[in-house]
C-alpha positions as CSV (number, residue, x, y, z in Angstrom):
1,M,22.9,131.7,150.2
2,A,22.4,128.7,151.7
3,A,20.4,128.3,154.7
4,S,21.8,127.9,158.8
5,G,24.3,125.7,159.3
6,A,25.0,124.7,155.2
7,L,28.1,125.7,153.6
8,P,27.2,129.1,151.3
9,V,26.2,128.7,147.7
10,V,26.6,131.5,145.1
11,D,26.4,131.7,141.7
12,L,28.4,133.3,139.3
13,A,26.4,133.0,136.8
14,P,25.9,137.3,136.4
15,F,29.6,137.6,135.3
16,F,29.2,135.8,132.5
17,T,26.4,136.4,131.6
18,K,26.7,140.3,132.0
19,D,23.3,140.5,134.0
20,G,23.1,143.9,134.2
21,K,24.3,145.7,137.9
22,G,21.9,144.5,139.8
23,G,22.5,140.6,139.0
24,I,26.2,141.1,140.2
25,A,24.9,143.3,142.7
26,G,23.4,140.7,144.2
27,A,26.1,137.8,143.8
28,T,28.7,140.5,144.5
29,E,26.7,140.8,147.9
30,A,27.1,137.0,148.7
31,V,30.2,136.7,148.4
32,R,30.9,138.2,150.9
33,Q,28.6,138.1,153.0
34,A,29.6,134.3,152.6
35,C,33.5,135.5,153.7
36,Q,32.8,137.7,155.9
37,T,30.6,134.9,158.5
38,H,32.1,131.5,157.0
39,G,35.2,132.5,154.7
40,F,34.1,129.5,152.3
41,F,31.1,129.3,149.5
42,R,30.1,126.7,147.2
43,A,30.5,128.2,143.7
44,V,28.1,126.9,140.8
45,N,27.5,128.7,137.6
46,H,31.2,129.0,137.3
47,G,32.9,128.6,134.0
48,V,35.0,125.5,134.8
49,P,33.0,122.9,132.1
50,V,31.6,119.8,134.5
51,E,32.3,117.8,131.9
52,L,35.7,118.5,132.8
53,M,35.4,118.4,136.7
54,A,34.1,114.9,136.0
55,R,36.8,113.7,133.4
56,A,39.2,114.8,135.4
57,L,38.7,112.8,138.6
58,D,38.0,109.9,136.4
59,L,41.4,109.9,135.2
60,S,42.9,111.1,138.5
61,A,41.1,108.5,139.8
62,A,42.3,105.7,137.6
63,F,46.2,107.5,138.1
64,F,46.3,107.2,141.9
65,A,44.9,103.6,141.0
66,L,48.6,102.6,138.9
67,P,51.3,100.1,141.2
68,D,53.0,102.1,143.5
69,E,55.9,102.2,142.1
70,E,54.9,103.4,138.6
71,K,53.1,106.8,140.4
72,A,56.8,106.9,141.9
73,K,58.2,107.6,138.6
74,I,57.3,111.2,138.9
75,Q,58.3,111.7,142.4
76,P,60.2,115.2,143.1
77,A,63.9,114.3,142.9
78,Q,65.0,114.1,146.4
79,G,66.3,116.5,147.9
80,S,64.2,119.2,146.1
81,R,64.4,123.2,148.1
82,V,61.4,124.5,146.3
83,P,58.7,124.9,149.3
84,V,56.2,122.1,147.2
85,P,56.9,120.7,144.2
86,A,56.0,119.5,141.5
87,G,54.9,115.8,140.9
88,Y,53.7,112.5,143.1
89,G,54.0,112.9,146.7
90,R,51.9,111.1,149.8
91,Q,51.9,112.3,153.3
92,P,54.3,110.9,156.1
93,A,52.8,107.9,157.8
94,H,52.1,109.8,161.2
95,S,49.9,112.7,159.3
96,A,47.2,113.3,160.4
97,D,46.3,113.6,156.8
98,K,46.0,110.3,154.7
99,N,46.5,111.4,151.5
100,E,48.5,110.8,147.9
101,Y,48.7,113.5,145.8
102,L,49.9,115.2,141.6
103,V,51.0,118.6,142.2
104,V,50.9,120.2,138.8
105,F,52.4,124.4,137.9
106,D,51.3,126.3,135.0
107,P,52.8,123.8,131.8
108,K,54.5,126.6,130.3
109,L,56.6,126.6,133.8
110,G,57.7,123.8,132.1
111,L,58.4,122.4,136.2
112,N,55.1,119.3,135.3
113,A,56.3,115.7,135.0
114,Y,53.1,113.3,133.7
115,P,52.5,110.1,133.7
116,A,52.2,107.7,130.9
117,E,48.7,106.4,131.6
118,P,46.1,107.0,131.9
119,A,45.8,108.7,128.1
120,G,44.8,112.0,128.3
121,F,45.4,113.0,132.0
122,R,47.8,114.9,130.9
123,E,45.9,117.2,128.7
124,T,43.0,117.2,130.8
125,V,44.8,118.3,133.8
126,E,46.9,121.5,131.9
127,E,43.1,122.0,130.9
128,C,42.0,122.3,134.4
129,H,44.8,124.2,135.3
130,A,43.5,127.2,132.6
131,K,40.3,127.1,134.1
132,L,40.7,127.5,137.4
133,I,42.6,130.0,136.7
134,E,40.8,132.0,134.9
135,L,38.3,131.2,138.2
136,G,40.3,133.0,140.5
137,L,41.2,136.3,138.8
138,L,36.9,136.5,138.5
139,I,36.7,135.4,142.5
140,Q,39.9,137.7,143.3
141,D,37.9,141.1,141.2
142,I,35.0,140.1,143.3
143,L,36.9,140.4,146.0
144,N,38.8,143.4,145.2
145,E,34.8,144.5,145.5
146,C,34.1,142.8,148.1
147,M,36.4,144.9,150.1
148,D,35.9,148.0,148.6
149,L,39.4,148.8,147.7
150,P,40.6,150.8,144.5
151,P,40.2,149.0,140.9
152,G,42.3,146.6,140.1
153,F,44.3,146.7,143.2
154,L,44.2,143.0,144.2
155,K,45.3,142.1,141.0
156,D,48.3,144.4,140.1
157,Y,49.0,142.9,144.3
158,N,49.3,139.5,142.9
159,D,50.6,140.0,139.3
160,D,52.1,136.7,138.9
161,R,50.3,133.6,138.1
162,G,53.4,131.2,138.4
163,F,52.9,130.6,142.0
164,D,49.8,129.2,141.5
165,H,49.0,125.6,141.4
166,M,46.6,122.7,141.6
167,T,46.8,120.2,143.0
168,A,44.9,116.6,143.0
169,K,44.3,113.9,145.9
170,R,42.9,110.4,146.3
171,Y,42.1,110.0,150.6
172,F,43.3,106.7,151.7
173,P,39.3,105.2,153.9
174,A,39.0,106.6,157.0
175,T,39.6,103.5,159.7
176,E,37.9,103.0,163.9
177,E,40.3,105.2,164.8
178,E,41.0,108.0,162.3
179,N,38.8,109.8,160.6
180,D,39.6,113.7,160.3
181,G,41.8,114.6,157.7
182,V,35.7,118.3,154.2
183,G,34.0,120.7,157.2
184,V,34.1,124.2,157.9
185,L,34.6,125.4,161.4
186,T,32.1,128.2,161.9
187,D,31.2,129.1,165.2
188,G,32.6,126.1,166.7
189,H,30.5,123.8,165.0
190,W,31.7,121.7,161.3
191,V,30.0,122.8,159.1
192,P,29.5,120.0,156.3
193,A,30.8,120.7,152.9
194,E,29.7,117.9,150.6
195,P,30.5,117.4,147.4
196,A,27.5,118.6,145.2
197,C,28.1,117.7,141.3
198,G,29.4,121.0,139.1
199,S,30.6,122.4,142.1
200,I,33.7,124.2,143.4
201,I,33.8,125.2,147.4
202,V,36.1,128.4,147.2
203,N,38.2,129.5,150.5
204,I,39.3,132.8,150.5
205,G,42.5,131.8,152.2
206,D,45.1,133.6,155.2
207,V,46.2,136.5,152.8
208,I,42.7,138.7,152.2
209,Q,41.7,137.2,155.6
210,V,45.3,139.6,157.0
211,L,44.9,142.2,154.2
212,S,41.5,143.0,155.8
213,N,42.3,143.0,159.0
214,N,40.1,139.9,160.2
215,K,37.0,141.5,158.4
216,L,36.9,138.8,156.0
217,K,37.8,135.4,157.7
218,S,39.9,132.4,156.5
219,V,38.9,129.5,158.8
220,T,39.1,126.5,159.9
221,H,38.7,123.2,157.7
222,R,39.4,119.6,157.3
223,V,38.6,116.6,155.5
224,V,36.9,113.7,156.9
225,R,37.7,110.9,155.8
226,K,34.8,108.5,153.8
227,P,35.7,104.2,154.4
228,A,36.4,104.6,150.7
229,H,38.6,106.3,148.7
230,R,37.9,109.9,147.8
231,H,39.0,112.0,144.9
232,S,39.4,115.6,145.2
233,F,41.6,118.5,143.4
234,A,42.8,121.6,144.9
235,F,43.8,124.8,142.8
236,F,46.3,127.2,144.7
237,F,45.8,130.6,143.7
238,N,49.1,131.9,145.5
239,L,51.1,134.9,146.2
240,H,54.4,136.1,144.5
241,G,56.9,134.8,147.4
242,D,58.7,137.6,147.5
243,K,55.0,139.3,148.3
244,W,54.6,141.3,151.3
245,V,51.2,141.0,153.4
246,E,50.1,142.4,156.3
247,P,46.3,144.1,157.5
248,L,46.0,147.2,154.6
249,P,45.7,150.6,155.2
250,E,42.0,150.8,154.5
251,F,41.1,148.2,156.8
252,T,43.4,149.7,159.9
253,A,44.9,153.4,159.9
254,K,42.0,154.9,158.2
255,I,39.1,153.7,160.1
256,G,41.1,154.1,164.0
257,E,42.4,150.1,164.1
258,A,44.8,148.7,165.2
259,P,46.7,146.4,163.2
260,R,45.5,142.7,164.2
261,Y,48.2,141.0,162.5
262,R,52.1,141.2,162.1
263,G,53.6,141.8,159.1
264,F,55.1,139.2,157.0
265,L,57.0,137.7,153.6
266,Y,54.4,135.6,152.2
267,R,57.8,132.5,152.0
268,E,57.3,132.5,155.8
269,Y,54.2,131.9,155.6
270,Q,54.4,129.3,153.0
271,Q,57.5,127.7,155.2
272,L,55.5,127.3,158.3
273,R,52.7,125.3,155.3
274,V,55.3,123.0,154.0
275,R,56.7,122.4,157.6
276,N,52.9,121.4,158.0
277,K,53.1,118.7,155.5
278,T,57.2,117.6,156.3
279,L,56.5,117.4,160.0
280,P,52.5,117.4,160.1
281,P,50.9,117.6,164.1
282,V,49.0,114.0,164.8
283,R,45.9,116.1,166.0
284,P,44.6,118.6,162.7
285,E,44.5,121.4,165.4
286,D,48.0,121.6,166.3
287,V,48.7,121.9,163.2
288,V,50.5,126.3,163.0
289,N,48.1,129.1,161.1
290,I,47.9,132.1,160.6
291,T,47.4,133.3,164.0
292,H,50.7,132.8,164.5
293,Y,51.4,136.4,162.7
294,A,48.5,137.2,164.9
295,I,49.3,140.6,167.3
């Protein structure tokens, strides 16, 4: 774990080296502590090749440097009713989140649109997507243990990988008036989450917070724009839209605690998140989040 005031760092190597029960238990406890305090942690030795990550960022930068008319060739069809359509997009001018992006789903679904250039971009993005699914499955198993749930519970609950997607992003340079847009809010203070070579920042997300009845946290976070363009990839390990989400009995009835959230369909939550993007508030603190479902 990292020192106080820094984003927790968790070494996932024991899960790949099978470093005995002690190593795995220690890493699991580190994840548990990070999720109880920050809801975020920086994963190292996570199984995604560093060279692949660097290549993906380089090719992403080359794609976003293309003329706008070239990027526009892979925009989603106008009027698409899919919550998060595959393809290229740009945040509205009035959004506090100043970036352009490319959304990619599992290649087997046949939903993706790729640019002709740069060469190797498609293959690299698809390799990244596959590796991040593997990492998501591992972290899901670790969270299952952290929550003391029956073996395989979260795997069975979230068994459809067809809704996962990855987003390549380019954040525009900050201006004197606007620099919000990565920090994690913990105990009223912003904890910096600066990029570190080879690491991946993990956000456990709102669903885990609800399932655990607030025992594990999903905290507010923001991207702080820099004077130059900043490139990143985000991977969303998603539920099926028809999945019902509510605090589990293990964290409510079985321990005599009242639910802190009302139940909801995951697609409801997705629609709220999409509204944040399509009708974004001017200030990041006004973004609608999981507190919408608090009791």
